[in-house]
Structure formats: structure tokens, C-alpha cells
Backbone as CSV, one residue per row, in Angstrom:
resi,resn,N_x,N_y,N_z,CA_x,CA_y,CA_z,C_x,C_y,C_z
1,UNK,0.849,-1.195,0.000,0.000,0.000,0.000,0.882,1.242,0.000
2,UNK,0.614,2.115,-0.940,1.455,3.297,-1.094,1.247,4.246,0.076
3,UNK,2.342,4.904,0.458,2.263,5.858,1.560,1.514,7.102,1.115
4,UNK,0.807,7.697,2.060,0.046,8.906,1.752,0.994,10.078,1.514
5,UNK,0.640,10.916,0.536,1.467,12.055,0.189,1.192,13.210,1.143
6,UNK,2.264,13.896,1.529,2.152,15.054,2.411,2.108,16.369,1.637
7,UNK,2.037,16.274,0.310,1.994,17.479,-0.495,0.668,18.207,-0.307
8,UNK,0.746,19.518,-0.260,-0.464,20.316,-0.107,-1.161,20.474,-1.460
9,UNK,-2.470,20.521,-1.427,-3.276,20.729,-2.624,-4.016,22.046,-2.458
10,UNK,-3.767,22.973,-3.375,-4.329,24.318,-3.274,-5.274,24.581,-4.440
11,UNK,-6.205,25.480,-4.214,-7.046,26.010,-5.279,-7.380,27.449,-4.923
12,UNK,-7.850,28.189,-5.887,-8.198,29.599,-5.703,-9.706,29.714,-5.594
13,UNK,-10.160,30.458,-4.613,-11.592,30.690,-4.412,-11.915,32.080,-4.945
14,UNK,-12.762,32.135,-5.946,-13.161,33.401,-6.567,-14.667,33.592,-6.359
15,UNK,-15.021,34.636,-5.635,-16.416,34.913,-5.291,-16.888,36.109,-6.105
16,UNK,-17.965,35.914,-6.850,-18.458,36.981,-7.710,-19.298,38.002,-6.945
17,UNK,-20.007,37.587,-5.903,-20.831,38.500,-5.133,-19.952,39.295,-4.167
18,UNK,-20.007,40.624,-4.228,-19.131,41.470,-3.423,-19.417,41.342,-1.933
19,UNK,-20.685,41.247,-1.550,-21.033,41.143,-0.132,-20.532,39.833,0.463
20,UNK,-20.736,38.736,-0.253,-20.256,37.445,0.229,-18.735,37.397,0.272
21,UNK,-18.083,38.003,-0.705,-16.609,38.029,-0.714,-16.074,38.806,0.474
22,UNK,-16.710,39.930,0.833,-16.268,40.710,1.988,-16.434,39.916,3.283
23,UNK,-17.508,39.143,3.394,-17.720,38.344,4.598,-16.659,37.254,4.727
24,UNK,-16.371,36.549,3.633,-15.363,35.491,3.684,-13.974,36.066,3.940
25,UNK,-13.678,37.219,3.351,-12.371,37.832,3.556,-12.196,38.255,5.013
26,UNK,-13.242,38.729,5.639,-13.167,39.092,7.046,-12.922,37.889,7.939
27,UNK,-13.551,36.764,7.639,-13.308,35.546,8.426,-11.864,35.073,8.289
28,UNK,-11.341,35.144,7.068,-9.957,34.720,6.865,-8.981,35.662,7.549
29,UNK,-9.262,36.936,7.531,-8.368,37.907,8.164,-8.362,37.730,9.682
30,UNK,-9.513,37.458,10.259,-9.626,37.285,11.707,-9.331,35.860,12.154
31,UNK,-9.095,34.931,11.158,-8.852,33.519,11.470,-9.971,32.954,12.357
32,UNK,-11.204,33.303,11.980,-12.367,32.860,12.750,-12.698,31.414,12.414
33,UNK,-13.284,30.719,13.375,-13.741,29.342,13.195,-15.188,29.371,12.728
34,UNK,-15.426,28.811,11.535,-16.755,28.835,10.926,-17.251,27.394,10.837
35,UNK,-18.425,27.156,11.387,-19.007,25.806,11.394,-20.155,25.652,10.413
36,UNK,-20.759,26.752,10.024,-21.962,26.674,9.196,-21.635,26.914,7.724
37,UNK,-20.568,26.294,7.241,-20.189,26.417,5.837,-19.825,25.035,5.310
38,UNK,-20.228,24.743,4.083,-19.934,23.435,3.475,-19.962,23.569,1.967
39,UNK,-19.196,22.725,1.293,-19.148,22.675,-0.170,-19.380,21.225,-0.593
40,UNK,-20.353,21.004,-1.444,-20.718,19.666,-1.902,-20.755,19.680,-3.424
41,UNK,-20.129,18.677,-4.045,-20.116,18.554,-5.500,-21.045,17.422,-5.921
42,UNK,-21.566,17.587,-7.130,-22.452,16.569,-7.698,-21.593,15.520,-8.400
43,UNK,-21.385,14.392,-7.763,-20.517,13.357,-8.312,-21.184,12.552,-9.417
44,UNK,-22.473,12.676,-9.565,-23.187,11.870,-10.561,-23.307,12.600,-11.899
45,UNK,-23.928,13.776,-11.875,-24.162,14.496,-13.129,-22.886,15.132,-13.652
46,UNK,-22.291,16.030,-12.867,-21.087,16.737,-13.297,-20.249,17.026,-12.060
47,UNK,-19.094,16.379,-11.918,-18.273,16.611,-10.720,-17.667,18.001,-10.646
48,UNK,-17.785,18.779,-11.723,-17.266,20.155,-11.700,-18.254,21.131,-11.076
49,UNK,-19.495,20.739,-10.926,-20.525,21.623,-10.401,-20.859,21.217,-8.974
50,UNK,-21.152,22.224,-8.145,-21.475,21.950,-6.759,-22.233,23.104,-6.147
51,UNK,-22.284,23.087,-4.809,-23.022,24.110,-4.085,-22.266,24.466,-2.818
52,UNK,-22.214,25.760,-2.517,-21.631,26.279,-1.284,-22.765,26.736,-0.379
53,UNK,-22.842,26.141,0.787,-23.879,26.494,1.750,-23.251,27.302,2.868
54,UNK,-23.768,28.515,3.082,-23.235,29.417,4.091,-24.393,30.089,4.808
55,UNK,-24.475,29.880,6.111,-25.563,30.439,6.926,-26.926,30.032,6.388
56,UNK,-26.995,28.803,5.904,-28.262,28.308,5.406,-28.603,28.745,4.004
57,UNK,-27.754,29.570,3.372,-27.988,30.054,2.010,-27.095,29.274,1.062
58,UNK,-27.651,28.763,-0.021,-26.923,27.935,-0.972,-26.499,28.771,-2.178
59,UNK,-25.225,28.623,-2.554,-24.669,29.322,-3.715,-24.063,28.289,-4.665
60,UNK,-24.317,28.452,-5.946,-23.752,27.543,-6.946,-22.255,27.801,-7.111
61,UNK,-21.503,26.732,-7.265,-20.060,26.829,-7.494,-19.706,25.984,-8.709
62,UNK,-18.647,26.372,-9.383,-18.146,25.642,-10.545,-16.625,25.620,-10.468
63,UNK,-16.034,24.489,-10.756,-14.582,24.320,-10.735,-14.053,24.511,-12.151
64,UNK,-13.274,25.576,-12.356,-12.761,25.922,-13.682,-11.249,25.708,-13.740
65,UNK,-10.764,25.466,-14.947,-9.328,25.313,-15.190,-8.735,26.676,-15.536
66,UNK,-7.627,27.027,-14.886,-6.937,28.268,-15.195,-6.208,28.155,-16.531
67,UNK,-5.998,29.254,-17.234,-5.258,29.187,-18.508,-3.793,28.799,-18.325
68,UNK,-3.202,29.095,-17.168,-1.811,28.730,-16.892,-1.707,28.237,-15.449
69,UNK,-0.604,27.602,-15.139,-0.361,27.104,-13.791,0.217,28.235,-12.943
70,UNK,-0.297,28.371,-11.728,0.140,29.406,-10.792,0.848,28.726,-9.628
71,UNK,2.009,29.245,-9.251,2.771,28.676,-8.143,2.350,29.321,-6.831
72,UNK,2.289,28.505,-5.786,1.914,28.969,-4.456,3.113,28.865,-3.528
73,UNK,3.356,29.933,-2.751,4.496,30.003,-1.842,4.012,30.309,-0.427
74,UNK,4.819,29.953,0.554,4.557,30.312,1.939,5.849,30.780,2.584
75,UNK,5.717,31.547,3.662,6.878,32.060,4.384,6.598,31.998,5.871
76,UNK,7.666,31.793,6.627,7.583,31.751,8.080,8.256,32.951,8.736
77,UNK,9.125,33.645,7.989,9.861,34.779,8.550,9.708,36.050,7.728
78,UNK,8.795,36.074,6.758,8.558,37.237,5.897,9.803,37.615,5.088
79,UNK,10.723,36.687,4.927,11.940,36.956,4.152,12.192,35.856,3.133
80,UNK,12.046,34.610,3.532,12.308,33.463,2.664,10.983,32.852,2.220
81,UNK,10.899,32.568,0.935,9.710,31.965,0.348,9.993,30.524,-0.029
82,UNK,9.027,29.668,0.220,9.150,28.240,-0.086,7.955,27.847,-0.941
83,UNK,8.221,27.273,-2.097,7.140,26.826,-2.959,6.491,25.580,-2.367
84,UNK,5.156,25.579,-2.332,4.444,24.470,-1.715,3.490,23.774,-2.674
85,UNK,3.066,24.429,-3.747,2.088,23.781,-4.619,2.014,24.501,-5.951
86,UNK,1.450,23.795,-6.935,1.088,24.346,-8.232,-0.441,24.394,-8.306
87,UNK,-0.979,25.551,-8.652,-2.428,25.741,-8.712,-2.844,25.817,-10.168
88,UNK,-3.769,24.955,-10.544,-4.252,24.929,-11.917,-5.744,25.103,-12.045
89,UNK,-6.450,25.251,-10.908,-7.900,25.363,-10.948,-8.365,26.474,-10.015
90,UNK,-9.536,26.994,-10.312,-10.151,28.051,-9.508,-11.600,27.645,-9.246
91,UNK,-12.028,27.814,-7.994,-13.401,27.502,-7.592,-14.193,28.799,-7.579
92,UNK,-15.129,28.924,-8.500,-15.893,30.151,-8.672,-17.241,29.996,-7.984
93,UNK,-17.519,30.914,-7.057,-18.831,30.981,-6.411,-19.693,31.936,-7.234
94,UNK,-20.707,31.396,-7.868,-21.494,32.150,-8.829,-22.390,33.142,-8.091
95,UNK,-22.489,34.345,-8.671,-23.394,35.361,-8.128,-24.832,34.886,-8.296
96,UNK,-25.681,35.041,-7.269,-27.083,34.594,-7.407,-27.803,35.205,-8.600
97,UNK,-27.432,36.432,-8.984,-28.091,37.049,-10.131,-27.691,36.393,-11.448
98,UNK,-26.564,35.677,-11.455,-26.083,35.014,-12.673,-26.218,33.504,-12.576
99,UNK,-27.024,33.025,-11.640,-27.137,31.579,-11.429,-27.784,30.869,-12.614
100,UNK,-28.628,31.570,-13.358,-29.314,30.933,-14.489,-28.442,30.847,-15.729
101,UNK,-27.342,31.563,-15.769,-26.470,31.541,-16.943,-25.498,30.372,-16.852
102,UNK,-25.236,29.701,-17.982,-24.272,28.583,-17.945,-22.849,29.085,-17.716
103,UNK,-22.098,28.369,-16.907,-20.724,28.726,-16.592,-19.774,27.794,-17.329
104,UNK,-18.763,28.323,-18.025,-17.801,27.462,-18.728,-16.900,26.741,-17.734
105,UNK,-16.327,25.625,-18.176,-15.420,24.857,-17.341,-13.970,25.303,-17.490
106,UNK,-13.709,26.230,-18.397,-12.383,26.798,-18.574,-12.443,28.291,-18.251
107,UNK,-11.593,28.723,-17.341,-11.591,30.124,-16.929,-10.965,30.983,-18.030
108,UNK,-11.665,31.996,-18.516,-11.078,32.821,-19.586,-9.976,33.745,-19.101
109,UNK,-9.965,34.076,-17.802,-8.998,35.019,-17.252,-8.033,34.304,-16.318
110,UNK,-6.862,34.939,-16.143,-5.908,34.448,-15.174,-6.178,35.028,-13.799
111,UNK,-5.141,35.046,-12.966,-5.291,35.525,-11.595,-5.057,37.028,-11.507
112,UNK,-4.081,37.566,-12.228,-3.709,38.970,-12.142,-4.326,39.748,-13.303
113,UNK,-4.424,41.090,-13.177,-5.012,41.896,-14.261,-4.323,41.733,-15.620
114,UNK,-2.970,41.602,-15.712,-2.378,41.398,-17.038,-2.813,40.109,-17.724
115,UNK,-3.340,39.151,-16.943,-3.775,37.885,-17.528,-5.255,37.892,-17.877
116,UNK,-5.849,39.056,-17.964,-7.255,39.140,-18.350,-7.408,38.685,-19.804
117,UNK,-8.377,37.822,-20.039,-8.634,37.230,-21.357,-7.384,36.551,-21.903
118,UNK,-6.636,35.909,-21.025,-5.391,35.266,-21.440,-5.653,34.085,-22.358
119,UNK,-6.726,33.381,-22.127,-6.993,32.205,-22.956,-7.272,32.584,-24.401
120,UNK,-8.018,33.660,-24.611,-8.333,34.068,-25.983,-7.158,34.778,-26.639
121,UNK,-6.294,35.443,-25.843,-5.177,36.188,-26.431,-3.970,35.305,-26.703
122,UNK,-3.653,34.400,-25.807,-2.434,33.609,-25.925,-2.676,32.240,-26.556
123,UNK,-3.896,31.781,-26.560,-4.188,30.459,-27.105,-5.160,30.547,-28.278
124,UNK,-5.049,31.630,-29.039,-5.907,31.793,-30.201,-5.439,30.861,-31.316
125,UNK,-6.313,30.546,-32.268,-5.914,29.654,-33.374,-4.792,30.278,-34.198
126,UNK,-3.923,29.473,-34.773,-2.832,30.025,-35.586,-3.367,30.756,-36.816
127,UNK,-2.641,31.791,-37.207,-3.026,32.588,-38.370,-2.415,31.959,-39.620
128,UNK,-3.255,31.579,-40.542,-2.810,30.961,-41.796,-2.672,32.046,-42.869
129,UNK,-1.442,32.253,-43.341,-1.162,33.233,-44.384,-0.678,32.510,-45.630
130,UNK,-0.963,33.060,-46.820,-0.478,32.439,-48.051,1.047,32.383,-48.075
131,UNK,1.569,31.343,-48.719,3.017,31.152,-48.762,3.715,32.271,-49.529
132,UNK,3.086,32.778,-50.614,3.727,33.848,-51.388,3.786,35.156,-50.587
133,UNK,2.799,35.409,-49.729,2.838,36.598,-48.890,3.973,36.510,-47.878
134,UNK,4.162,35.345,-47.280,5.251,35.163,-46.338,6.598,35.298,-47.035
135,UNK,6.710,34.776,-48.261,7.963,34.854,-49.005,8.298,36.303,-49.346
136,UNK,7.297,37.084,-49.747,7.538,38.497,-50.060,7.955,39.274,-48.809
137,UNK,7.350,38.964,-47.672,7.713,39.658,-46.435,9.151,39.352,-46.035
138,UNK,9.579,38.105,-46.206,10.954,37.742,-45.877,11.934,38.449,-46.802
139,UNK,11.606,38.533,-48.082,12.487,39.217,-49.032,12.588,40.711,-48.714
140,UNK,11.482,41.328,-48.292,11.522,42.750,-47.926,12.415,42.975,-46.713
141,UNK,12.348,42.083,-45.739,13.204,42.225,-44.562,14.674,42.082,-44.939
142,UNK,14.982,41.143,-45.836,16.368,40.957,-46.279,16.868,42.200,-47.006
143,UNK,16.019,42.814,-47.823,16.411,44.028,-48.530,16.711,45.163,-47.548
144,UNK,15.878,45.316,-46.519,16.116,46.382,-45.548,17.365,46.128,-44.724
145,UNK,17.655,44.865,-44.396,18.885,44.558,-43.672,20.121,44.857,-44.512
146,UNK,20.001,44.762,-45.813,21.112,45.065,-46.709,21.193,46.546,-47.069
147,UNK,20.328,47.394,-46.456,20.389,48.828,-46.701,19.614,49.292,-47.910
148,UNK,18.798,48.445,-48.471,17.993,48.815,-49.639,16.521,48.815,-49.273
149,UNK,15.754,49.668,-49.940,14.317,49.752,-49.691,13.586,48.690,-50.495
150,UNK,12.527,48.111,-49.972,11.740,47.137,-50.744,11.111,47.781,-51.965
151,UNK,10.598,46.955,-52.853,9.966,47.448,-54.071,8.744,48.292,-53.711
152,UNK,8.693,49.490,-54.305,7.576,50.392,-54.062,7.774,51.317,-52.876
153,UNK,8.914,51.226,-52.199,9.192,52.072,-51.033,10.531,52.774,-51.225
154,UNK,10.743,53.835,-50.449,11.999,54.578,-50.478,12.304,55.065,-49.071
155,UNK,13.595,55.211,-48.762,14.051,55.676,-47.467,14.305,57.182,-47.525
156,UNK,13.889,57.905,-46.506,14.126,59.338,-46.396,14.732,59.612,-45.025
157,UNK,15.882,60.283,-45.018,16.555,60.642,-43.773,15.989,61.970,-43.287
158,UNK,15.236,61.939,-42.200,14.580,63.123,-41.664,15.216,63.460,-40.325
159,UNK,15.654,64.715,-40.180,16.237,65.184,-38.929,15.209,66.002,-38.173
160,UNK,15.070,65.725,-36.869,14.099,66.421,-36.044,14.793,67.064,-34.850
161,UNK,14.161,68.093,-34.318,14.640,68.763,-33.115,13.461,69.035,-32.185
162,UNK,13.759,69.076,-30.882,12.723,69.299,-29.874,12.605,70.801,-29.640
163,UNK,11.453,71.353,-29.978,11.215,72.789,-29.898,10.192,73.048,-28.800
164,UNK,10.526,73.986,-27.892,9.647,74.363,-26.792,8.967,75.673,-27.117
165,UNK,7.647,75.718,-27.002,6.882,76.934,-27.256,7.098,77.906,-26.096
166,UNK,7.625,79.127,-26.343,7.887,80.060,-25.231,6.622,80.550,-24.549
167,UNK,5.481,80.481,-25.208,4.237,80.964,-24.622,3.604,79.921,-23.704
168,UNK,3.456,78.690,-24.197,2.791,77.642,-23.414,3.758,76.783,-22.618
169,UNK,5.041,76.773,-22.993,6.007,75.929,-22.306,5.968,74.482,-22.740
170,UNK,5.118,74.139,-23.684,5.026,72.769,-24.172,5.985,72.579,-25.350
171,UNK,6.566,71.407,-25.413,7.500,71.112,-26.487,7.056,69.941,-27.323
172,UNK,7.544,69.901,-28.528,7.248,68.790,-29.419,8.347,68.696,-30.467
173,UNK,8.430,67.512,-31.074,9.452,67.270,-32.088,8.992,67.839,-33.418
174,UNK,9.890,68.583,-34.073,9.604,69.174,-35.370,10.735,68.847,-36.337
175,UNK,10.369,68.748,-37.578,11.367,68.477,-38.614,12.226,69.722,-38.851
176,UNK,13.533,69.500,-38.907,14.459,70.597,-39.143,14.341,71.059,-40.591
177,UNK,14.263,72.375,-40.770,14.126,72.916,-42.114,15.408,72.688,-42.914
178,UNK,15.294,72.524,-44.241,16.508,72.253,-45.048,17.559,73.340,-44.926
179,UNK,17.176,74.620,-44.890,18.166,75.684,-44.760,18.906,75.622,-43.450
180,UNK,18.224,75.249,-42.378,18.867,75.143,-41.074,19.810,73.955,-41.041
181,UNK,19.465,72.911,-41.759,20.345,71.759,-41.826,21.655,72.128,-42.524
182,UNK,21.581,72.897,-43.620,22.803,73.287,-44.342,23.660,74.199,-43.475
183,UNK,23.045,75.139,-42.738,23.818,76.032,-41.874,24.508,75.250,-40.766
184,UNK,23.820,74.262,-40.213,24.430,73.447,-39.168,25.587,72.631,-39.723
185,UNK,25.457,72.151,-40.975,26.537,71.386,-41.579,27.759,72.258,-41.827
186,UNK,27.547,73.514,-42.275,28.673,74.421,-42.517,29.365,74.749,-41.202
187,UNK,28.607,74.989,-40.139,29.193,75.292,-38.830,30.013,74.126,-38.314
188,UNK,29.482,72.902,-38.491,30.210,71.720,-38.038,31.498,71.535,-38.827
189,UNK,31.457,71.799,-40.146,32.666,71.659,-40.953,33.716,72.688,-40.550
190,UNK,33.297,73.931,-40.245,34.250,74.954,-39.810,34.865,74.600,-38.477
191,UNK,34.059,74.050,-37.579,34.577,73.659,-36.275,35.594,72.534,-36.407
192,UNK,35.340,71.586,-37.302,36.299,70.497,-37.506,37.615,71.026,-38.070
193,UNK,37.539,72.009,-38.971,38.766,72.539,-39.560,39.577,73.328,-38.546
194,UNK,38.934,73.945,-37.554,39.631,74.743,-36.553,39.922,74.003,-35.279
195,UNK,39.926,72.715,-35.306,40.224,71.942,-34.103,39.059,71.835,-33.159
196,UNK,37.839,72.046,-33.651,36.662,71.879,-32.831,36.140,73.168,-32.250
197,UNK,36.875,74.304,-32.300,36.401,75.560,-31.722,35.972,76.575,-32.760
198,UNK,36.233,76.295,-34.056,35.844,77.230,-35.102,36.855,78.336,-35.323
199,UNK,37.995,78.369,-34.611,39.033,79.388,-34.765,40.340,78.738,-35.168
200,UNK,41.145,79.495,-35.892,42.445,78.987,-36.306,43.378,78.919,-35.097
201,UNK,44.155,77.875,-34.960,45.077,77.778,-33.824,46.200,78.802,-33.941
202,UNK,46.565,79.405,-32.809,47.621,80.410,-32.784,48.964,79.730,-32.550
203,UNK,49.999,80.291,-33.185,51.331,79.694,-33.096,51.946,79.966,-31.735
204,UNK,52.775,79.053,-31.299,53.471,79.230,-30.024,54.637,80.205,-30.203
205,UNK,54.954,80.926,-29.159,56.060,81.870,-29.236,57.207,81.404,-28.337
206,UNK,58.372,81.845,-28.692,59.573,81.505,-27.927,59.793,82.562,-26.849
207,UNK,59.848,82.106,-25.628,60.045,83.019,-24.499,61.525,83.085,-24.161
208,UNK,62.081,84.293,-23.966,63.531,84.399,-23.708,63.892,83.776,-22.379
209,UNK,65.195,83.474,-22.270,65.724,82.834,-21.067,65.713,83.829,-19.921
210,UNK,65.349,83.345,-18.759,65.291,84.209,-17.585,66.687,84.639,-17.188
211,UNK,66.825,85.913,-16.722,68.142,86.446,-16.341,68.667,85.712,-15.114
212,UNK,69.928,85.344,-15.192,70.568,84.669,-14.074,70.260,83.194,-13.982
213,UNK,69.586,82.616,-15.021,69.245,81.200,-14.968,70.432,80.374,-15.409
214,UNK,70.619,79.239,-14.743,71.695,78.324,-15.129,71.332,77.469,-16.318
215,UNK,70.031,77.417,-16.657,69.588,76.594,-17.785,69.850,77.365,-19.062
216,UNK,70.660,76.817,-19.916,71.017,77.479,-21.162,70.023,77.209,-22.274
217,UNK,69.067,76.271,-22.032,68.110,75.905,-23.096,66.884,76.786,-23.009
218,UNK,66.459,77.267,-24.183,65.201,78.004,-24.244,64.041,77.021,-24.140
219,UNK,62.918,77.524,-23.703,61.749,76.631,-23.614,60.571,77.315,-24.320
220,UNK,59.679,76.505,-24.737,58.525,76.965,-25.518,57.295,76.938,-24.627
221,UNK,56.581,78.013,-24.669,55.337,78.074,-23.910,54.226,78.491,-24.877
222,UNK,53.175,77.700,-24.941,52.083,78.012,-25.847,51.295,79.213,-25.376
223,UNK,50.899,80.025,-26.339,50.104,81.188,-26.015,48.674,80.772,-25.681
224,UNK,48.081,81.466,-24.737,46.663,81.261,-24.415,45.856,82.362,-25.046
225,UNK,44.530,82.256,-24.902,43.646,83.253,-25.506,43.799,84.614,-24.853
226,UNK,44.289,84.672,-23.578,44.448,85.961,-22.903,45.732,86.666,-23.265
227,UNK,46.741,85.958,-23.900,48.034,86.570,-24.258,47.860,87.490,-25.468
């Protein structure tokens, strides 16, 4: 006889009715002992469907499959986390106002807001495209990687600058006018010719030997802009 497993089995309880959810959340927060609650599943017709009885009031429940597996962790010191289970199902307590509507056995949403409609977004049917369309798209990408434009297209080099409106203080990107581009190019070329400052470099001068110096060699000192 196989030994019993000590692994924990977890599921997520999702309550659609806001009032009932607030009551259950308060019991869990206060760690209260509740005796008048029970969950029973219909093992004959559909084992996924059941009923939650709370304070004598019966609520329909359905066991749904999550679109992805969710890991469950626990901590004893609020610093180290230990994985204890994989969660793949969610137990949905149906709102009494929606009890007459059929409930699917697959949950369309995940646990967190980014996983909303995850089943329809991530598990949609594959898109079938014609082979010639795929071949043309691949050829266009190869042309662009080689620096050439695809057939019917052309590349344009556009220079933009961020301009701030002095009246409103708001800024936006604007295309640089062609005349301003030429002036900027001429300024850059002049700066390159002058060593980056736009001015011709001044020649160094020879400074005479100091009187009474034992050093017989003259030395060169470069002129600064203040000389």
C-alpha cells in the first residue's frame, strides 16, 4: 500500500458577489472558526458543479481550469519563500443574479489583471497566411537589412529637433528645415577645420631665457587666448 502524500493541494476561491466576498475575507483575516459552511459537489451528473452552503444560504459553485499554472508560496519569517504547490484550478462561487447563466469549465482570465482574457489572447488559433505573402515579407526584410528599400518604397533621412513653445512651455518634435540643416553642416565643418572651436590655432612663441638662470636651453610656452 502506497504511503500517503504530504503534499499540499491548493485552489483559488473566486467569489463573484461582493457582499459574500467581503464576509469570507473578514473571516480569513480574523482567522475565525466557521461551522456553518460546506461545499458539496455533484458526483453523478457533473463533478465540476457543486453548491456552497453558508448560513443556510446555498450558492452555486463551478470548478474551472486556469489558462496557466500558478505557483503557491509560503513564508515563516517574511523573508524566505518556499514553494508548496502548483495551482491549476479556480473555484468560482457564482453570483445569485447570474445563477441561471451557464458557466464554462475553462476560466477565460488568469489571476492577475495582465492575464485578463489570457486564454483568448495567448491560445488563439494560428493565423494561416499564403506562402507567397510570407515569401515576399521575408524578401523585404532581407532588402532592408542590406540597406535597400523594398519594391515600391523609399528611405528618407529626416532630422528632427525638440522645440519648446515660449508661450505655453510645451515642447514637441519638429522636422528641421533644409536651410537650417545646411547652416548646421557648414558650422560643423568649420569647427572640424579649426580643431573643434571654429578658430584657427595660434602659433606658439619663444620666451627668452630668464636672467641669471643656469639653464642654457630656451623653452617653448604656448600662447593662451588671454596673451
